[in-house]
Jmol script that loads the backbone (N, CA, C; Angstrom):
load data "model"
ATOM      1  N   UNK A   1       4.026  24.162  14.287  1.00  0.00           N
ATOM      2  CA  UNK A   1       4.503  23.055  15.077  1.00  0.00           C
ATOM      3  C   UNK A   1       3.573  21.869  14.911  1.00  0.00           C
ATOM      4  N   UNK A   2       2.774  21.537  15.883  1.00  0.00           N
ATOM      5  CA  UNK A   2       1.865  20.407  15.761  1.00  0.00           C
ATOM      6  C   UNK A   2       2.427  19.150  16.386  1.00  0.00           C
ATOM      7  N   UNK A   3       1.583  18.181  16.456  1.00  0.00           N
ATOM      8  CA  UNK A   3       1.936  16.904  17.060  1.00  0.00           C
ATOM      9  C   UNK A   3       2.816  16.081  16.127  1.00  0.00           C
ATOM     10  N   UNK A   4       3.799  15.350  16.656  1.00  0.00           N
ATOM     11  CA  UNK A   4       4.620  14.497  15.801  1.00  0.00           C
ATOM     12  C   UNK A   4       3.846  13.303  15.252  1.00  0.00           C
ATOM     13  N   UNK A   5       2.669  13.052  15.772  1.00  0.00           N
ATOM     14  CA  UNK A   5       1.856  11.928  15.315  1.00  0.00           C
ATOM     15  C   UNK A   5       0.902  12.313  14.194  1.00  0.00           C
ATOM     16  N   UNK A   6       0.864  13.545  13.831  1.00  0.00           N
ATOM     17  CA  UNK A   6      -0.061  14.023  12.811  1.00  0.00           C
ATOM     18  C   UNK A   6       0.683  14.186  11.493  1.00  0.00           C
ATOM     19  N   UNK A   7       0.155  13.587  10.444  1.00  0.00           N
ATOM     20  CA  UNK A   7       0.760  13.712   9.123  1.00  0.00           C
ATOM     21  C   UNK A   7       0.461  15.093   8.552  1.00  0.00           C
ATOM     22  N   UNK A   8       1.405  15.619   7.796  1.00  0.00           N
ATOM     23  CA  UNK A   8       1.205  16.909   7.148  1.00  0.00           C
ATOM     24  C   UNK A   8       1.342  16.742   5.648  1.00  0.00           C
ATOM     25  N   UNK A   9       1.005  17.768   4.919  1.00  0.00           N
ATOM     26  CA  UNK A   9       1.093  17.696   3.464  1.00  0.00           C
ATOM     27  C   UNK A   9       2.535  17.619   2.978  1.00  0.00           C
ATOM     28  N   UNK A  10       3.507  17.969   3.815  1.00  0.00           N
ATOM     29  CA  UNK A  10       4.900  17.911   3.389  1.00  0.00           C
ATOM     30  C   UNK A  10       5.537  16.544   3.657  1.00  0.00           C
ATOM     31  N   UNK A  11       4.795  15.630   4.238  1.00  0.00           N
ATOM     32  CA  UNK A  11       5.311  14.300   4.534  1.00  0.00           C
ATOM     33  C   UNK A  11       5.216  13.416   3.301  1.00  0.00           C
ATOM     34  N   UNK A  12       6.295  12.694   3.010  1.00  0.00           N
ATOM     35  CA  UNK A  12       6.264  11.743   1.902  1.00  0.00           C
ATOM     36  C   UNK A  12       6.201  10.335   2.470  1.00  0.00           C
ATOM     37  N   UNK A  13       5.641   9.432   1.692  1.00  0.00           N
ATOM     38  CA  UNK A  13       5.470   8.054   2.118  1.00  0.00           C
ATOM     39  C   UNK A  13       5.654   7.154   0.905  1.00  0.00           C
ATOM     40  N   UNK A  14       6.278   6.012   1.108  1.00  0.00           N
ATOM     41  CA  UNK A  14       6.415   5.071   0.003  1.00  0.00           C
ATOM     42  C   UNK A  14       5.149   4.228  -0.113  1.00  0.00           C
ATOM     43  N   UNK A  15       5.029   3.543  -1.235  1.00  0.00           N
ATOM     44  CA  UNK A  15       3.888   2.654  -1.436  1.00  0.00           C
ATOM     45  C   UNK A  15       3.908   1.519  -0.407  1.00  0.00           C
ATOM     46  N   UNK A  16       5.099   1.042  -0.055  1.00  0.00           N
ATOM     47  CA  UNK A  16       5.213  -0.002   0.962  1.00  0.00           C
ATOM     48  C   UNK A  16       4.754   0.480   2.328  1.00  0.00           C
ATOM     49  N   UNK A  17       5.144   1.690   2.709  1.00  0.00           N
ATOM     50  CA  UNK A  17       4.705   2.260   3.979  1.00  0.00           C
ATOM     51  C   UNK A  17       3.193   2.437   4.000  1.00  0.00           C
ATOM     52  N   UNK A  18       2.631   2.849   2.884  1.00  0.00           N
ATOM     53  CA  UNK A  18       1.178   3.015   2.797  1.00  0.00           C
ATOM     54  C   UNK A  18       0.473   1.674   2.974  1.00  0.00           C
ATOM     55  N   UNK A  19       1.042   0.621   2.394  1.00  0.00           N
ATOM     56  CA  UNK A  19       0.459  -0.716   2.544  1.00  0.00           C
ATOM     57  C   UNK A  19       0.445  -1.122   4.014  1.00  0.00           C
ATOM     58  N   UNK A  20       1.543  -0.868   4.717  1.00  0.00           N
ATOM     59  CA  UNK A  20       1.624  -1.208   6.137  1.00  0.00           C
ATOM     60  C   UNK A  20       0.603  -0.417   6.946  1.00  0.00           C
ATOM     61  N   UNK A  21       0.487   0.870   6.656  1.00  0.00           N
ATOM     62  CA  UNK A  21      -0.475   1.719   7.362  1.00  0.00           C
ATOM     63  C   UNK A  21      -1.905   1.221   7.152  1.00  0.00           C
ATOM     64  N   UNK A  22      -2.271   0.990   5.902  1.00  0.00           N
ATOM     65  CA  UNK A  22      -3.637   0.544   5.605  1.00  0.00           C
ATOM     66  C   UNK A  22      -3.937  -0.809   6.235  1.00  0.00           C
ATOM     67  N   UNK A  23      -2.985  -1.709   6.171  1.00  0.00           N
ATOM     68  CA  UNK A  23      -3.217  -3.038   6.746  1.00  0.00           C
ATOM     69  C   UNK A  23      -3.474  -2.940   8.247  1.00  0.00           C
ATOM     70  N   UNK A  24      -2.729  -2.102   8.933  1.00  0.00           N
ATOM     71  CA  UNK A  24      -2.899  -1.984  10.378  1.00  0.00           C
ATOM     72  C   UNK A  24      -4.182  -1.242  10.745  1.00  0.00           C
ATOM     73  N   UNK A  25      -4.472  -0.184  10.045  1.00  0.00           N
ATOM     74  CA  UNK A  25      -5.687   0.586  10.333  1.00  0.00           C
ATOM     75  C   UNK A  25      -6.940  -0.240  10.075  1.00  0.00           C
ATOM     76  N   UNK A  26      -6.915  -1.021   9.003  1.00  0.00           N
ATOM     77  CA  UNK A  26      -8.089  -1.812   8.622  1.00  0.00           C
ATOM     78  C   UNK A  26      -8.061  -3.227   9.205  1.00  0.00           C
ATOM     79  N   UNK A  27      -7.044  -3.543   9.990  1.00  0.00           N
ATOM     80  CA  UNK A  27      -6.843  -4.867  10.596  1.00  0.00           C
ATOM     81  C   UNK A  27      -7.046  -6.005   9.589  1.00  0.00           C
ATOM     82  N   UNK A  28      -6.291  -5.940   8.521  1.00  0.00           N
ATOM     83  CA  UNK A  28      -6.349  -6.946   7.457  1.00  0.00           C
ATOM     84  C   UNK A  28      -5.437  -8.113   7.851  1.00  0.00           C
ATOM     85  N   UNK A  29      -5.916  -9.342   7.745  1.00  0.00           N
ATOM     86  CA  UNK A  29      -5.091 -10.506   8.109  1.00  0.00           C
ATOM     87  C   UNK A  29      -3.945 -10.739   7.121  1.00  0.00           C
ATOM     88  N   UNK A  30      -3.037 -11.615   7.510  1.00  0.00           N
ATOM     89  CA  UNK A  30      -1.901 -11.961   6.650  1.00  0.00           C
ATOM     90  C   UNK A  30      -2.367 -12.530   5.320  1.00  0.00           C
ATOM     91  N   UNK A  31      -1.552 -12.313   4.320  1.00  0.00           N
ATOM     92  CA  UNK A  31      -1.869 -12.773   2.965  1.00  0.00           C
ATOM     93  C   UNK A  31      -1.700 -14.282   2.840  1.00  0.00           C
ATOM     94  N   UNK A  32      -2.472 -14.855   1.943  1.00  0.00           N
ATOM     95  CA  UNK A  32      -2.374 -16.284   1.634  1.00  0.00           C
ATOM     96  C   UNK A  32      -1.427 -16.538   0.464  1.00  0.00           C
ATOM     97  N   UNK A  33      -1.220 -15.532  -0.380  1.00  0.00           N
ATOM     98  CA  UNK A  33      -0.435 -15.722  -1.607  1.00  0.00           C
ATOM     99  C   UNK A  33       0.505 -14.541  -1.831  1.00  0.00           C
ATOM    100  N   UNK A  34       1.460 -14.750  -2.722  1.00  0.00           N
ATOM    101  CA  UNK A  34       2.380 -13.699  -3.143  1.00  0.00           C
ATOM    102  C   UNK A  34       1.818 -13.105  -4.433  1.00  0.00           C
ATOM    103  N   UNK A  35       1.458 -11.826  -4.398  1.00  0.00           N
ATOM    104  CA  UNK A  35       0.759 -11.204  -5.523  1.00  0.00           C
ATOM    105  C   UNK A  35       1.655 -10.439  -6.491  1.00  0.00           C
ATOM    106  N   UNK A  36       2.881 -10.127  -6.086  1.00  0.00           N
ATOM    107  CA  UNK A  36       3.757  -9.313  -6.924  1.00  0.00           C
ATOM    108  C   UNK A  36       5.148  -9.935  -6.992  1.00  0.00           C
ATOM    109  N   UNK A  37       5.919  -9.526  -7.983  1.00  0.00           N
ATOM    110  CA  UNK A  37       7.251 -10.105  -8.178  1.00  0.00           C
ATOM    111  C   UNK A  37       8.385  -9.224  -7.667  1.00  0.00           C
ATOM    112  N   UNK A  38       8.095  -8.004  -7.259  1.00  0.00           N
ATOM    113  CA  UNK A  38       9.170  -7.075  -6.897  1.00  0.00           C
ATOM    114  C   UNK A  38       9.225  -6.707  -5.419  1.00  0.00           C
ATOM    115  N   UNK A  39       8.446  -7.353  -4.579  1.00  0.00           N
ATOM    116  CA  UNK A  39       8.392  -6.955  -3.174  1.00  0.00           C
ATOM    117  C   UNK A  39       8.952  -8.011  -2.232  1.00  0.00           C
ATOM    118  N   UNK A  40       9.538  -9.071  -2.764  1.00  0.00           N
ATOM    119  CA  UNK A  40       9.982 -10.188  -1.927  1.00  0.00           C
ATOM    120  C   UNK A  40      11.071  -9.821  -0.925  1.00  0.00           C
ATOM    121  N   UNK A  41      11.860  -8.795  -1.196  1.00  0.00           N
ATOM    122  CA  UNK A  41      12.903  -8.361  -0.260  1.00  0.00           C
ATOM    123  C   UNK A  41      12.452  -7.183   0.600  1.00  0.00           C
ATOM    124  N   UNK A  42      11.216  -6.776   0.470  1.00  0.00           N
ATOM    125  CA  UNK A  42      10.705  -5.621   1.205  1.00  0.00           C
ATOM    126  C   UNK A  42      10.258  -6.021   2.608  1.00  0.00           C
ATOM    127  N   UNK A  43      10.553  -5.159   3.567  1.00  0.00           N
ATOM    128  CA  UNK A  43      10.068  -5.361   4.927  1.00  0.00           C
ATOM    129  C   UNK A  43       8.535  -5.318   4.965  1.00  0.00           C
ATOM    130  N   UNK A  44       7.929  -4.743   3.940  1.00  0.00           N
ATOM    131  CA  UNK A  44       6.476  -4.606   3.864  1.00  0.00           C
ATOM    132  C   UNK A  44       5.809  -5.705   3.032  1.00  0.00           C
ATOM    133  N   UNK A  45       6.526  -6.777   2.718  1.00  0.00           N
ATOM    134  CA  UNK A  45       5.996  -7.806   1.815  1.00  0.00           C
ATOM    135  C   UNK A  45       4.628  -8.331   2.246  1.00  0.00           C
ATOM    136  N   UNK A  46       4.468  -8.698   3.502  1.00  0.00           N
ATOM    137  CA  UNK A  46       3.179  -9.246   3.934  1.00  0.00           C
ATOM    138  C   UNK A  46       2.080  -8.186   3.890  1.00  0.00           C
ATOM    139  N   UNK A  47       2.428  -6.952   4.242  1.00  0.00           N
ATOM    140  CA  UNK A  47       1.449  -5.860   4.174  1.00  0.00           C
ATOM    141  C   UNK A  47       0.987  -5.651   2.734  1.00  0.00           C
ATOM    142  N   UNK A  48       1.931  -5.661   1.817  1.00  0.00           N
ATOM    143  CA  UNK A  48       1.636  -5.450   0.395  1.00  0.00           C
ATOM    144  C   UNK A  48       0.723  -6.547  -0.135  1.00  0.00           C
ATOM    145  N   UNK A  49       1.073  -7.795   0.150  1.00  0.00           N
ATOM    146  CA  UNK A  49       0.249  -8.906  -0.328  1.00  0.00           C
ATOM    147  C   UNK A  49      -1.114  -8.938   0.348  1.00  0.00           C
ATOM    148  N   UNK A  50      -1.169  -8.508   1.601  1.00  0.00           N
ATOM    149  CA  UNK A  50      -2.447  -8.479   2.315  1.00  0.00           C
ATOM    150  C   UNK A  50      -3.417  -7.473   1.707  1.00  0.00           C
ATOM    151  N   UNK A  51      -2.920  -6.265   1.376  1.00  0.00           N
ATOM    152  CA  UNK A  51      -3.844  -5.296   0.782  1.00  0.00           C
ATOM    153  C   UNK A  51      -4.198  -5.682  -0.650  1.00  0.00           C
ATOM    154  N   UNK A  52      -3.304  -6.414  -1.308  1.00  0.00           N
ATOM    155  CA  UNK A  52      -3.621  -6.906  -2.659  1.00  0.00           C
ATOM    156  C   UNK A  52      -4.754  -7.923  -2.598  1.00  0.00           C
ATOM    157  N   UNK A  53      -4.720  -8.819  -1.614  1.00  0.00           N
ATOM    158  CA  UNK A  53      -5.787  -9.816  -1.479  1.00  0.00           C
ATOM    159  C   UNK A  53      -7.136  -9.174  -1.200  1.00  0.00           C
ATOM    160  N   UNK A  54      -7.115  -8.015  -0.564  1.00  0.00           N
ATOM    161  CA  UNK A  54      -8.356  -7.293  -0.272  1.00  0.00           C
ATOM    162  C   UNK A  54      -8.806  -6.423  -1.444  1.00  0.00           C
ATOM    163  N   UNK A  55      -8.015  -6.387  -2.517  1.00  0.00           N
ATOM    164  CA  UNK A  55      -8.367  -5.590  -3.683  1.00  0.00           C
ATOM    165  C   UNK A  55      -8.043  -4.117  -3.549  1.00  0.00           C
ATOM    166  N   UNK A  56      -7.245  -3.760  -2.555  1.00  0.00           N
ATOM    167  CA  UNK A  56      -6.907  -2.358  -2.325  1.00  0.00           C
ATOM    168  C   UNK A  56      -5.836  -1.883  -3.298  1.00  0.00           C
ATOM    169  N   UNK A  57      -4.914  -2.760  -3.650  1.00  0.00           N
ATOM    170  CA  UNK A  57      -3.890  -2.430  -4.638  1.00  0.00           C
ATOM    171  C   UNK A  57      -3.925  -3.445  -5.761  1.00  0.00           C
ATOM    172  N   UNK A  58      -3.766  -2.947  -6.968  1.00  0.00           N
ATOM    173  CA  UNK A  58      -3.741  -3.843  -8.119  1.00  0.00           C
ATOM    174  C   UNK A  58      -2.395  -3.791  -8.832  1.00  0.00           C
ATOM    175  N   UNK A  59      -1.413  -3.120  -8.261  1.00  0.00           N
ATOM    176  CA  UNK A  59      -0.087  -3.051  -8.857  1.00  0.00           C
ATOM    177  C   UNK A  59       0.224  -1.692  -9.437  1.00  0.00           C
ATOM    178  N   UNK A  60       1.471  -1.589  -9.959  1.00  0.00           N
ATOM    179  CA  UNK A  60       1.937  -0.287 -10.441  1.00  0.00           C
ATOM    180  C   UNK A  60       2.391  -0.307 -11.895  1.00  0.00           C
ATOM    181  N   UNK A  61       2.249  -1.449 -12.567  1.00  0.00           N
ATOM    182  CA  UNK A  61       2.712  -1.513 -13.958  1.00  0.00           C
ATOM    183  C   UNK A  61       1.633  -2.086 -14.878  1.00  0.00           C
ATOM    184  N   UNK A  62       0.548  -1.329 -15.076  1.00  0.00           N
ATOM    185  CA  UNK A  62      -0.522  -1.827 -15.940  1.00  0.00           C
ATOM    186  C   UNK A  62      -0.019  -2.083 -17.355  1.00  0.00           C
ATOM    187  N   UNK A  63      -0.579  -2.994 -18.074  1.00  0.00           N
ATOM    188  CA  UNK A  63      -1.737  -3.812 -17.702  1.00  0.00           C
ATOM    189  C   UNK A  63      -1.367  -5.076 -16.938  1.00  0.00           C
ATOM    190  N   UNK A  64      -0.074  -5.433 -16.863  1.00  0.00           N
ATOM    191  CA  UNK A  64       0.314  -6.676 -16.185  1.00  0.00           C
ATOM    192  C   UNK A  64       0.088  -6.623 -14.677  1.00  0.00           C
ATOM    193  N   UNK A  65       0.435  -5.499 -14.061  1.00  0.00           N
ATOM    194  CA  UNK A  65       0.326  -5.316 -12.613  1.00  0.00           C
ATOM    195  C   UNK A  65       1.011  -6.420 -11.822  1.00  0.00           C
ATOM    196  N   UNK A  66       2.182  -6.850 -12.295  1.00  0.00           N
ATOM    197  CA  UNK A  66       2.971  -7.860 -11.589  1.00  0.00           C
ATOM    198  C   UNK A  66       3.914  -7.223 -10.569  1.00  0.00           C
ATOM    199  N   UNK A  67       4.028  -5.892 -10.604  1.00  0.00           N
ATOM    200  CA  UNK A  67       4.901  -5.166  -9.678  1.00  0.00           C
ATOM    201  C   UNK A  67       4.069  -4.287  -8.758  1.00  0.00           C
ATOM    202  N   UNK A  68       4.583  -4.105  -7.534  1.00  0.00           N
ATOM    203  CA  UNK A  68       3.949  -3.191  -6.587  1.00  0.00           C
ATOM    204  C   UNK A  68       4.716  -1.878  -6.474  1.00  0.00           C
ATOM    205  N   UNK A  69       6.018  -1.900  -6.750  1.00  0.00           N
ATOM    206  CA  UNK A  69       6.879  -0.714  -6.628  1.00  0.00           C
ATOM    207  C   UNK A  69       6.902  -0.196  -5.184  1.00  0.00           C
ATOM    208  N   UNK A  70       7.301  -1.043  -4.218  1.00  0.00           N
ATOM    209  CA  UNK A  70       7.207  -0.688  -2.805  1.00  0.00           C
ATOM    210  C   UNK A  70       8.047   0.508  -2.378  1.00  0.00           C
ATOM    211  N   UNK A  71       9.125   0.798  -3.100  1.00  0.00           N
ATOM    212  CA  UNK A  71       9.995   1.911  -2.713  1.00  0.00           C
ATOM    213  C   UNK A  71       9.664   3.216  -3.422  1.00  0.00           C
ATOM    214  N   UNK A  72       8.714   3.184  -4.352  1.00  0.00           N
ATOM    215  CA  UNK A  72       8.284   4.416  -5.026  1.00  0.00           C
ATOM    216  C   UNK A  72       7.480   5.280  -4.062  1.00  0.00           C
ATOM    217  N   UNK A  73       7.613   6.584  -4.207  1.00  0.00           N
ATOM    218  CA  UNK A  73       6.801   7.476  -3.387  1.00  0.00           C
ATOM    219  C   UNK A  73       5.338   7.354  -3.792  1.00  0.00           C
ATOM    220  N   UNK A  74       4.481   7.352  -2.816  1.00  0.00           N
ATOM    221  CA  UNK A  74       3.039   7.279  -3.036  1.00  0.00           C
ATOM    222  C   UNK A  74       2.549   8.622  -3.562  1.00  0.00           C
ATOM    223  N   UNK A  75       1.860   8.603  -4.685  1.00  0.00           N
ATOM    224  CA  UNK A  75       1.299   9.846  -5.223  1.00  0.00           C
ATOM    225  C   UNK A  75      -0.067  10.102  -4.591  1.00  0.00           C
ATOM    226  N   UNK A  76      -0.535  11.302  -4.729  1.00  0.00           N
ATOM    227  CA  UNK A  76      -1.855  11.649  -4.210  1.00  0.00           C
ATOM    228  C   UNK A  76      -2.934  10.807  -4.884  1.00  0.00           C
ATOM    229  N   UNK A  77      -2.807  10.599  -6.181  1.00  0.00           N
ATOM    230  CA  UNK A  77      -3.776   9.785  -6.914  1.00  0.00           C
ATOM    231  C   UNK A  77      -3.780   8.338  -6.454  1.00  0.00           C
ATOM    232  N   UNK A  78      -2.584   7.781  -6.213  1.00  0.00           N
ATOM    233  CA  UNK A  78      -2.504   6.405  -5.721  1.00  0.00           C
ATOM    234  C   UNK A  78      -3.108   6.293  -4.328  1.00  0.00           C
ATOM    235  N   UNK A  79      -2.835   7.275  -3.482  1.00  0.00           N
ATOM    236  CA  UNK A  79      -3.411   7.270  -2.134  1.00  0.00           C
ATOM    237  C   UNK A  79      -4.932   7.307  -2.209  1.00  0.00           C
ATOM    238  N   UNK A  80      -5.461   8.143  -3.084  1.00  0.00           N
ATOM    239  CA  UNK A  80      -6.915   8.229  -3.244  1.00  0.00           C
ATOM    240  C   UNK A  80      -7.489   6.901  -3.730  1.00  0.00           C
ATOM    241  N   UNK A  81      -6.798   6.254  -4.669  1.00  0.00           N
ATOM    242  CA  UNK A  81      -7.270   4.960  -5.177  1.00  0.00           C
ATOM    243  C   UNK A  81      -7.246   3.903  -4.080  1.00  0.00           C
ATOM    244  N   UNK A  82      -6.185   3.853  -3.287  1.00  0.00           N
ATOM    245  CA  UNK A  82      -6.105   2.893  -2.180  1.00  0.00           C
ATOM    246  C   UNK A  82      -7.263   3.113  -1.204  1.00  0.00           C
ATOM    247  N   UNK A  83      -7.489   4.357  -0.838  1.00  0.00           N
ATOM    248  CA  UNK A  83      -8.543   4.667   0.135  1.00  0.00           C
ATOM    249  C   UNK A  83      -9.913   4.328  -0.429  1.00  0.00           C
ATOM    250  N   UNK A  84     -10.144   4.665  -1.683  1.00  0.00           N
ATOM    251  CA  UNK A  84     -11.435   4.351  -2.302  1.00  0.00           C
ATOM    252  C   UNK A  84     -11.683   2.845  -2.312  1.00  0.00           C
ATOM    253  N   UNK A  85     -10.688   2.083  -2.746  1.00  0.00           N
ATOM    254  CA  UNK A  85     -10.857   0.622  -2.802  1.00  0.00           C
ATOM    255  C   UNK A  85     -11.009   0.021  -1.409  1.00  0.00           C
ATOM    256  N   UNK A  86     -10.369   0.624  -0.422  1.00  0.00           N
ATOM    257  CA  UNK A  86     -10.453   0.116   0.948  1.00  0.00           C
ATOM    258  C   UNK A  86     -11.823   0.368   1.570  1.00  0.00           C
ATOM    259  N   UNK A  87     -12.434   1.489   1.218  1.00  0.00           N
ATOM    260  CA  UNK A  87     -13.670   1.889   1.889  1.00  0.00           C
ATOM    261  C   UNK A  87     -14.946   1.596   1.120  1.00  0.00           C
ATOM    262  N   UNK A  88     -14.832   1.433  -0.192  1.00  0.00           N
ATOM    263  CA  UNK A  88     -16.031   1.184  -0.993  1.00  0.00           C
ATOM    264  C   UNK A  88     -15.998  -0.226  -1.557  1.00  0.00           C
ATOM    265  N   UNK A  89     -17.142  -0.875  -1.608  1.00  0.00           N
ATOM    266  CA  UNK A  89     -17.179  -2.249  -2.148  1.00  0.00           C
ATOM    267  C   UNK A  89     -16.928  -2.301  -3.640  1.00  0.00           C
TER     268      UNK A  89
END
end "model"
wireframe off; spacefill off
backbone 0.3
color backbone group
């Protein structure tokens, strides 16, 4: 069972949802610029651009990194990269 507020390993999350979570947990201010070309219709657009300005996300289509892929499921590796960039200088 467990609490409904606790994430489990069977929970999936999109990259956009992860951006919103990180922005709120880290209290990151609104973005000054639009960093990606594929998130303009996303409800998470400001969250995505905010974490990009902080260097937490660099995009999902290297080497250009012009896309964020907000509706893609977040992989374990991507989550680890976001957390590392968020917590380490």
